[in-house]
N, C-alpha and C positions, 0 to 999 in steps of 0.2 A: 684537644684542640679546643683552640681559647679566641675569646667573639670579641669581636672593635665595634664599638660607635664610630661611624665614618662623618666629619661635619667637616662641611665643603663652606671652607671661608672665602669672600671676594670682596674690592672695595666697592662692588656696586650689589644691589638685593637682586634676590632671582626674576622677582616682577618684572625690574627695570630691565634685565638683563631678555627675559624674553619679550618684554614690549617693544625692542630696539631692534631685536634682530630680522632681519631679511630669511623668508621663507629659505632661501638658498645657505644662509647665514645656519639657520637652527637645523638644516639636514645633515649639514657637511658637519656641526658640533655633534648632534646626535648617532652620525655613522663612526666617528672617534669615541663617543664614549661607549657604541653596542663594540669596536674592536676592540678595545680594554676588558670591557665585561668579556670576549670571546676566550684571550689570553687568563684571565683573572678564572676564570670557569667556575665550577665548583667552589671556590674560596669566598663566593658570592652568597651572603645568606637574605638578604634583601638588597633589593640593585638603590633602593631607598627613593628618593622623590623631591624635586622644591619644594623650599619652604616660604611660607610668607612673613611678613614682620612681625619682631616679637610684641607676645603678648606680658607684660610685667605682672608679676604676684607676689607682692610683698615691698618691702624698700628697697630692693634691688634694683641694680638698671641692667641694660642690656651690652651685652659683650660689644669689644670697640667692633667696630667692620660692622659685616653683615655675613650672616648662617645661610649661603645661599640654597644647601640641600644637607638632605644625610643619606647613609648607608647602611648596612650592617656587613661585615665580614670576618671569616674564621683562618686562622693558621696554627700554626705549634709555635711561633714564637712575636712579638713584638718586631725581633728582626726580621721573619719574614713576613709580619704584616707590611713594615714598611715600603720591601720590596714589591709585592703587591702594586704600588701604587709609582714606583720608578714609569717616566714617560706619560702617566694619565692628565687625559688633556683637558680636567682641570687646570693643570699648574699649565699649562698656555696663558691663560691671562694673567697678564702684570699685575702684580699684589695678591694675587689667591694665594692660597695654604692646604693642605688637610691635615685635618688635626685627626688622630686614632686614639681613642678612648677603651682600654680595655673592662668589660662586662665583667664585675663579680660577682660570684657567689653571696645571694645575700646569708649572712649566719642564722640559723635555724629554719630555715624552707629549703 
């Protein structure tokens, strides 16, 4: 089984999304996420959480757009991991995307 880091990209920060959502919108959003989690089931290793603004260490710069949150899932292949996110509620937001990064074994560890 392979594990994948999930990065939720969006045109606005998670902090801004949460600050501007009405209680009804927040509940509807959480209900949609929990419905997805129910479908994904044991493929979810870590549901993750929203993240704040980046703190840059070194001379690089932040990625374009916003990383609104993260998670970790497991699947037998990249194709199966991608299928887990078909119809995901995050993708209902205009300009949103989901990035999957396979977690590789560290050589010698």
